[in-house]
C-alpha positions as CSV (number, residue, x, y, z in Angstrom):
1,M,-0.1,0.0,0.1
2,Q,2.8,2.4,0.3
3,C,5.7,1.4,-1.9
4,Q,4.1,-0.7,-4.5
5,Q,6.6,-3.5,-3.9
6,E,5.5,-7.1,-4.4
7,L,4.2,-8.8,-1.2
8,R,5.5,-12.1,0.2
9,G,4.3,-14.0,3.1
10,R,0.7,-14.2,4.5
11,I,-2.2,-13.7,1.9
12,D,-3.7,-10.7,4.0
13,K,-0.3,-8.8,4.2
14,R,-0.7,-5.2,3.2
15,F,2.8,-3.9,3.6
16,C,6.2,-5.0,2.7
17,S,7.9,-3.9,6.0
18,D,7.4,-2.3,9.1
19,S,8.8,1.0,8.0
20,C,6.5,1.3,5.1
21,R,3.6,0.6,7.4
22,T,4.7,3.2,9.8
23,Q,5.3,5.6,6.8
24,Y,2.0,4.9,5.6
25,H,0.0,5.6,8.8
26,N,2.2,8.6,9.7
27,E,1.1,10.2,6.4
28,A,-2.5,9.3,6.8
29,N,-2.7,10.7,10.1
30,R,-0.6,13.9,9.6
31,T,-3.2,16.5,9.6
32,R,-4.6,15.0,12.8
33,N,-1.5,14.7,14.6
34,R,-0.6,18.1,13.8
35,R,-4.0,19.4,15.5
36,F,-3.3,16.9,18.7
37,N,0.3,18.2,18.8
38,Y,-0.5,22.0,18.7
39,V,-3.0,21.5,21.5
40,H,-0.6,19.3,23.5
41,R,2.3,21.6,23.1
42,Q,-0.1,24.6,24.5
43,L,-1.3,22.7,27.5
44,K,2.4,21.8,28.2
45,R,3.2,25.5,27.9
46,N,0.3,26.6,30.2
47,Y,1.4,24.0,32.7
48,A,4.9,25.1,32.8
49,I,3.9,28.9,33.2
50,L,1.7,28.1,36.2
51,E,4.3,25.8,37.7
52,M,6.9,28.6,37.4
53,F,4.8,30.6,39.7
54,A,3.9,27.7,41.8
55,R,7.5,27.0,42.6
56,K,7.8,30.5,43.8
57,E,5.2,29.8,46.1
58,Q,2.8,32.5,44.4
59,S,-0.9,31.5,44.3
60,Q,-1.9,34.6,42.4
61,V,-0.9,36.2,39.0
62,H,-2.6,38.8,36.7
63,L,-3.9,37.3,33.6
64,R,-2.1,39.9,31.5
65,E,1.2,38.6,32.8
66,L,0.3,35.1,31.9
67,W,-0.7,36.1,28.3
68,L,2.7,37.8,27.7
69,L,4.2,34.5,28.5
70,G,2.1,32.9,26.1
71,F,-0.6,31.3,28.4
72,D,-3.7,30.5,26.5
73,T,-6.9,30.3,28.8
74,K,-8.9,28.3,26.2
75,K,-6.5,25.1,26.6
76,V,-7.3,23.2,29.7
77,T,-7.9,19.5,30.9
78,G,-11.0,20.1,32.8
79,V,-13.8,22.7,33.6
80,K,-16.0,22.5,36.9
81,L,-18.5,24.4,38.6
82,A,-17.5,24.7,42.1
83,K,-19.9,24.7,45.0
84,T,-19.6,28.4,45.3
85,G,-21.1,28.8,41.7
86,K,-17.5,29.9,40.5
87,I,-16.1,28.1,37.2
88,T,-12.7,26.1,38.1
89,F,-10.1,25.2,35.3
90,E,-8.2,22.1,35.8
91,L,-4.7,21.9,33.9
92,Y,-3.6,18.5,34.9
93,D,-2.8,18.7,38.7
94,L,-3.2,22.4,38.9
95,T,-6.6,24.0,39.4
96,Y,-7.2,27.7,38.9
97,R,-10.1,30.4,38.9
98,I,-10.3,33.8,37.5
99,S,-11.2,36.4,39.6
100,D,-13.0,39.6,39.0
101,K,-10.0,41.8,38.9
102,N,-8.5,39.2,36.3
103,Q,-6.2,37.7,38.7
104,I,-5.7,33.8,38.3
105,E,-5.8,32.2,41.7
106,F,-4.3,28.8,41.5
107,E,-3.3,25.7,43.5
108,K,-1.6,22.5,43.0
109,T,-3.9,19.4,43.8
110,S,-3.3,15.9,43.9
111,L,-3.4,14.1,40.7
112,T,-6.2,11.4,41.1
113,K,-8.1,9.2,38.6
114,S,-10.9,11.7,38.7
115,H,-8.7,14.3,37.1
116,L,-7.8,11.9,34.3
117,C,-11.4,10.8,33.6
118,S,-13.9,13.5,32.9
119,S,-16.9,11.3,33.3
120,N,-16.2,11.5,37.2
121,Y,-16.9,15.1,37.4
122,S,-19.8,16.0,39.5
123,K,-21.1,18.8,37.2
124,K,-19.9,19.4,33.6
125,I,-20.1,22.6,31.9
């Protein structure tokens, strides 16, 4: 299917080698993988930015400062409605809220199975 070489072996064989099979699937998934890679890179960037402030033992930072560092508020791993009625965003094991004064208030939480499986959220938005 990739290099058009004659196939030998099993009757249902579709590729002459592992490298041809890998190349075929990489090309077929290139557009989809680009989208995933972009989102994953931004999630990692967001996490690194918040973690930098967490290491400095800061629990608040102005949203403008995060934007200047490349933070994208649209890329999160979870969104919850807290019991207080405020929206809480999750970024792996970091949880943050945006205050009325455009301050990000965040904390590091323990990463549990509920963080990894969104179906365990008590209320989705």
